[in-house]
N, C-alpha and C positions, 0 to 999 in steps of 0.2 A: 375575426376568426383568429383564435390563438394558435401559435405555431406549436408543433408537438416537440417535446424535449427528447433528445437522443437517448436511447435505452441500450445502445450496444456497449457492452463493457468488455474490457480487455484484462487479462491477467498479468500482474506486474509482480517482481519480487523487489521488495523495498529493503535495503541493508543500510544500517547506520552504526556509526562509531563516534560516540559522542564523550568527551573527555569530563565535562562538568557534571556532577550528578544531578543538580537542578535543571539543566538543559536536557539531559538524557530523560528524566522523568516527564519532561513536557513534550519530548518527541514521542517517547513511548505511548504516553497518554492520547496524544494526537492521533497516531496510527491504529490506536485500538478501534476507533470508529469505522475503519475500512478493513481490517484484516480478517482473513477467513481461514488462516492458517499460518504456521511458522513457529519459530522458537526464538527466544531471547532477543537478538537484534536483527533478524531475518523474518520478514513478514511477506505473506502472499496476500495481495489486495486487488479487487476488481476496481477499475476505474473507468469511467466514460472520458472522452477527451477533456471535457470541461473540468470534472473532477481531478484529473491529473494535472492540469495547468494550476488548480487552486493548491492542490496538495504540494506541488513543487514550490510555489510562492509561500505558501504557510511554513513548509519545512526550512526554506532558506531564511525566513524571518526568525525561526526558533533557534537555530544553530549559530555558532561563531565560525565563520567559513576559515579563518586561519587555524583553528584548533580541531574542528569537527568534520565528519564526512557523511554524506547521505548520498547514496546510489540508488537508482531506479531502473531497473531492467525489464523490458517487455519479455514475457515468456512465449515461446513458439507454441501455439495450440496444436500444431502437427506432431509434437513430440509426445511420446507416451511417458506417463509418470511412473516412477519406481519409488517405492518406499521402503525403508529399512525399519525394523522394530514394529511399532504400532502405528505407523504413518497412515493417513487417510486423505485420499485425494479430495481437494475442494470441490463442491458442486458448482457447476456454471450459474450464473446470475443472469436472467434475461430481463427481469422487471426491476423498475426503481425500488429501492429499499432505504430504510431510515434506521440509523442506530441511536438510541437515546441514552 
């Protein structure tokens, strides 16, 4: 009997500041597979616990820790979202999904 994969996802804010254009492109491209919203170097991403651990490891491998920074903040789901301009709140994701 196969065990069920966890489908609970939590919304995180991933912020990065990468000094080298080549590394910046790699980090940006990697995060495009997870992002549901955001701008420039601030992305809202839904992660399962396993995806979060993998993303942390992958991002650590993509950056130069002495020059670059990546921060991942868990967003509080109890807070109401406020948008300025044409901002749109991300839809919650309850089922697994794949971005190709």
